[in-house]
C-alpha positions in Angstrom: -26.1 -21.5 23.3 -23.4 -18.9 22.4 -20.6 -18.2 24.9 -20.5 -14.9 27.0 -17.5 -13.8 24.9 -19.4 -14.3 21.7 -22.3 -12.4 23.0 -20.0 -9.5 24.0 -18.4 -9.4 20.6 -21.7 -9.3 18.9 -22.8 -6.1 20.9 -21.8 -2.6 19.7 -19.2 -1.0 21.7 -20.6 1.1 24.4 -18.2 3.9 25.0 -19.5 5.5 28.3 -19.0 2.1 30.1 -15.6 1.5 28.3 -14.1 4.9 29.0 -15.5 4.8 32.7 -13.9 1.5 33.3 -10.6 2.7 31.8 -10.7 5.8 34.2 -11.4 3.5 37.1 -8.5 1.3 36.1 -5.9 4.1 35.7 -7.1 6.7 38.2 -8.9 4.8 40.8 -12.2 6.3 40.3 -15.0 4.3 42.0 -18.1 6.0 40.7 -20.8 3.4 39.8 -21.6 2.9 36.2 -24.8 2.4 34.3 -26.5 2.6 31.0 -28.2 6.0 32.0 -24.8 7.7 32.4 -23.8 10.4 29.7 -20.7 9.9 27.7 -17.5 11.3 29.3 -16.2 14.5 27.9 -13.1 14.0 25.9 -11.0 16.0 28.3 -11.4 13.2 30.7 -10.1 10.5 28.6 -6.9 9.3 30.0 -3.9 10.1 27.8 -0.2 9.7 28.3 0.5 12.6 25.8 2.5 15.2 27.7 1.5 18.8 27.7 3.7 20.9 25.2 6.1 23.4 26.7 8.2 26.3 25.1 11.4 24.2 25.7 10.0 21.0 23.8 8.5 23.3 21.0 12.0 24.9 20.4 13.7 21.6 20.4 11.2 20.3 18.0 11.8 23.2 15.6 15.6 22.9 16.0 15.4 19.3 15.1 13.4 20.0 12.0 15.6 22.8 10.9 18.7 20.7 11.3 17.2 18.1 9.0 16.7 20.8 6.2 19.7 22.1 4.3 18.1 25.4 3.3 16.7 26.5 6.7 18.7 28.8 9.0 19.1 27.5 12.6 19.6 31.0 13.8 16.0 31.6 13.8 15.1 28.6 15.8 17.6 29.8 18.4 16.6 33.4 18.5 12.8 33.4 18.1 10.5 34.4 20.9 7.5 32.0 21.5 4.5 34.0 22.3 1.6 31.5 22.4 1.2 27.6 22.4 -2.3 26.5 21.1 -2.6 22.9 22.0 -5.3 20.5 20.8 -5.7 16.7 21.0 -7.4 15.1 18.0 -8.7 11.6 17.4 -7.9 9.5 14.5 -10.1 6.5 13.6 -8.6 3.8 11.5 -10.4 0.8 10.1 -8.3 -2.1 8.4 -10.1 -4.9 6.6 -7.8 -7.8 5.5 -9.5 -9.8 2.5 -8.8 -12.5 0.3 -10.1 -12.6 -3.3 -9.5 -15.3 -5.9 -9.8 -15.4 -9.7 -9.1 -18.4 -12.1 -7.6 -18.2 -15.5 -6.2 -20.4 -18.3 -2.5 -20.2 -18.8 0.3 -22.3 -20.3 4.0 -23.1 -20.1 6.5 -25.3 -22.3 5.9 -28.9 -21.9 9.0 -30.7 -20.9 7.7 -34.4 -20.9 6.9 -34.3 -17.3 3.9 -36.1 -15.7 0.6 -34.5 -16.4 -2.0 -33.8 -13.6 -5.1 -34.0 -15.9 -8.8 -34.8 -15.5 -8.1 -38.5 -15.6 -6.8 -38.1 -12.0 -10.1 -36.7 -10.8 -12.4 -33.6 -10.8 -10.7 -30.2 -10.1 -11.7 -28.6 -6.8 -13.8 -25.5 -6.8 -12.1 -22.3 -6.5 -12.7 -21.6 -2.8 -12.0 -25.2 -1.9 -8.2 -24.9 -2.6 -6.4 -24.8 0.6 -3.5 -22.4 0.8 -1.4 -21.0 3.5 -2.7 -17.4 4.5 0.1 -14.7 5.1 0.3 -12.9 8.4 -2.8 -10.8 9.0 -2.9 -7.3 7.3 0.1 -8.1 5.1 -0.7 -7.8 1.5 0.4 -10.6 -0.9 -0.4 -12.2 -4.3 0.3 -15.8 -5.1 -0.5 -18.1 -8.0 -1.3 -21.7 -7.8 -1.9 -24.4 -10.3 -5.4 -26.0 -10.0 -5.1 -29.7 -9.4 -6.4 -32.0 -12.3 -6.7 -29.2 -14.7 -3.7 -29.7 -17.0 -3.7 -31.0 -20.8 -0.9 -31.0 -23.3 -1.4 -29.2 -26.8 0.7 -28.5 -29.8 2.3 -25.0 -29.6 0.1 -22.6 -31.3 2.8 -20.1 -32.2 5.2 -22.5 -34.2 2.6 -25.2 -35.0 4.7 -27.8 -33.1 8.0 -27.2 -35.0 9.8 -25.6 -32.1 11.2 -22.9 -34.4 9.7 -20.4 -36.8 11.1 -18.5 -39.9 13.1 -15.4 -38.9 11.2 -12.3 -39.7 14.3 -10.3 -40.4 15.7 -12.4 -43.3 12.6 -14.4 -44.1 14.6 -17.6 -43.6 17.4 -16.7 -46.0 20.0 -16.2 -43.1 21.4 -13.1 -44.9 20.2 -9.6 -45.5 21.0 -6.8 -48.1 24.2 -5.1 -47.1 23.4 -1.8 -45.5 26.4 -0.2 -46.7 26.3 -0.8 -50.5 22.5 -1.7 -50.5 23.3 -5.0 -52.3 25.1 -3.3 -55.2 28.6 -5.0 -54.0 30.2 -1.6 -54.6 29.5 1.8 -53.0 28.2 4.6 -55.4 31.0 6.3 -57.4 33.5 3.8 -56.1 35.4 1.1 -58.1 36.5 -0.9 -55.1 34.1 -3.7 -53.8 32.3 -2.9 -50.5 34.3 -3.7 -47.5 31.5 -4.5 -45.3 30.1 -7.2 -47.3 33.3 -8.2 -49.0 31.7 -7.5 -52.3 28.9 -10.1 -51.9 26.2 -7.5 -51.4 24.7 -9.4 -48.4 25.4 -9.6 -44.7 24.5 -12.2 -42.1 21.2 -11.6 -40.5 21.8 -10.2 -36.9 18.2 -11.2 -35.9 18.8 -15.0 -36.2 22.6 -15.0 -36.5 22.4 -16.4 -40.0 20.5 -19.5 -39.1 17.3 -18.4 -40.9 15.0 -19.3 -38.2 14.6 -18.7 -34.5 13.7 -20.8 -31.4 10.0 -20.4 -30.6 9.7 -18.1 -27.6 6.2 -19.5 -26.6 7.3 -23.1 -26.2 11.1 -22.6 -25.8 11.8 -25.0 -28.5 9.8 -27.8 -26.8 7.0 -28.0 -29.4 4.2 -28.5 -26.9 2.6 -26.5 -24.3 1.1 -27.5 -21.0 -2.2 -25.7 -20.5 -3.7 -25.5 -17.0 -6.0 -23.4 -14.8 -4.3 -21.1 -12.5 -5.8 -19.4 -9.5 -4.5 -16.0 -8.6 -5.1 -15.2 -4.9 -4.8 -11.8 -3.8 -4.7 -10.6 -0.1 -5.4 -6.9 0.2 -5.6 -4.6 3.2 -8.5 -2.0 2.8 -7.9 1.1 4.9 -10.5 3.8 6.0 -9.1 6.7 8.0 -10.9 9.6 9.6 -9.4 12.5 11.6 -11.6 14.4 14.0 -12.3 18.1 13.2 -9.8 20.7 14.6 -9.7 24.5 14.6 -5.9 24.8 13.7 -4.6 25.1 10.1 -2.3 22.1 9.9 -2.9 20.0 6.8 -5.1 16.9 7.3 -2.9 14.7 5.3 -0.1 15.2 7.7 -2.3 14.3 10.5 -3.5 11.2 8.9 0.2 10.0 8.9 1.1 11.2 12.3 2.1 8.9 15.1 -0.4 8.8 17.9 -1.1 7.5 21.4 -3.2 4.4 21.1 -6.7 4.8 23.0 -8.5 1.6 21.7 -8.0 -1.3 19.6 -10.6 -3.9 18.4 -9.6 -6.8 16.3 -11.8 -9.7 15.2 -12.9 -11.6 12.1 -15.8 -9.0 12.0 -15.8 -5.7 14.2 -18.9 -3.7 14.8 -19.5 0.1 14.9 -18.5 2.0 17.8 -21.3 3.6 19.6 -21.5 6.8 22.0 -17.9 7.8 21.7 -17.5 11.2 23.3 -16.8 12.7 19.8 -19.8 12.0 17.7 -17.8 12.2 14.4 -15.7 9.2 15.5 -18.8 7.0 16.0 -20.2 8.1 12.6 -16.9 7.4 11.0 -16.9 4.0 12.4 -20.1 3.2 11.0 -19.3 4.7 7.7 -16.0 2.9 7.4 -17.5 -0.5 8.1 -20.5 0.1 5.8 -18.1 1.0 2.9 -15.8 -1.9 3.5 -18.8 -4.3 3.6 -20.3 -2.9 0.3 -17.0 -2.9 -1.6 -15.8 -6.3 -0.6 -19.0 -8.3 -0.2 -19.4 -9.4 -3.9 -15.7 -9.9 -4.8 -13.7 -11.0 -1.7 -13.8 -12.8 1.6 -13.1 -10.8 4.9 -10.5 -12.7 7.0 -9.9 -10.1 9.7 -10.8 -6.6 10.7 -9.0 -4.1 13.0 -10.3 -0.8 14.1 -8.2 1.6 16.3 -8.7 5.1 17.8 -5.5 7.1 18.5 -5.1 10.5 20.1 -2.9 12.9 17.9 -1.4 15.8 19.9 -1.3 19.0 17.9 0.3 22.5 18.9 0.1 25.7 17.0 3.3 27.7 17.9 3.0 31.5 17.5 6.5 33.2 17.6 8.1 36.6 17.1 11.2 37.2 15.2 12.8 40.5 14.0 9.5 42.4 14.3 7.3 39.9 12.6 4.9 37.1 13.7 5.1 33.6 12.5 3.6 30.2 13.2 4.5 26.6 13.1 2.8 23.4 14.0 4.1 20.4 16.1 2.2 17.2 15.5 2.2 13.5 16.6 3.8 12.0 19.6 7.2 12.0 17.9 7.1 15.9 17.4 6.9 16.3 13.8 7.0 20.0 12.5 5.2 21.8 9.8 6.5 25.2 9.2 4.7 28.0 7.4 6.6 30.9 6.0 9.8 30.1 7.9 12.0 33.0 8.0 15.5 32.9 6.5 14.8 30.0 4.1 17.0 29.6 1.0 15.9 27.8 -2.0 18.1 24.9 -2.9 15.6 22.4 -4.3 14.6 20.5 -1.1 11.0 19.7 -0.3 9.4 22.3 2.1 7.2 20.3 4.6 
């Protein structure tokens, strides 16, 4: 018999009840709840995001201008704010933390240490190998040697000699003198070549005159230890959606903006949100979960999922300066600014944002 907590986790999230309970907790509303209730309008959703004022809007612009070397602060001090258009957006985010594994043969120089080969038992299956999982939602890649998979072979590069003939001098240890081209004297000169002392040859710089080089594959050990290596990758897949808005602030900025957390659901598996006041958010939840499930089902194991809904404040500020109208945007709870056609801007190579 499943526990009540398990039954609750298995049900879709019913937003009318959730939001109403939240309102009752924060504002003391005592209206009865029930499945027949309509979803609450978004304007009633509790939010700690303060209303934008002209003073805060000007301070946000001044802070932005002071961070830019080519923006005049005079404008921010003298402009006249004519209108503030404020809108609160919803950002839905789904994170799926998954683990994938692949196995591959690899090798390393054999240094006469003990060999963990098949004689010690059968190698475990790929997903039976126990490893320490990193903290949830933190990506990482690790490699492990599969137990009982090792065997020793002669180095295939040097054929077990530990060294191979130098390709620069073909084993001779010397090469033709680059100054006299092996003639021992330079052209039209009676004196012997000073670079090679009249010998016509120079020590090979590739092998330092030895005629051979240490095998780079086995590092001179002559043998290689072959084994199966499992590569484990922990990835955090991300799906984001920002609700529609009527203001002209770039969507990519809103996707990165800091917001006020409205809802967080974290579990081994999360379920689509149902009946959120903004239908686009419910649809985004369903789409994100479906996409992650389809993308990861055949190649990874889902360890944890987390979905959040954040409120993102956005304000369009219309202002007047020296006979012209301009606009800038304030977004996020930390009051980031996106300025469009800011007056008295001087090009000096900085990025305009």
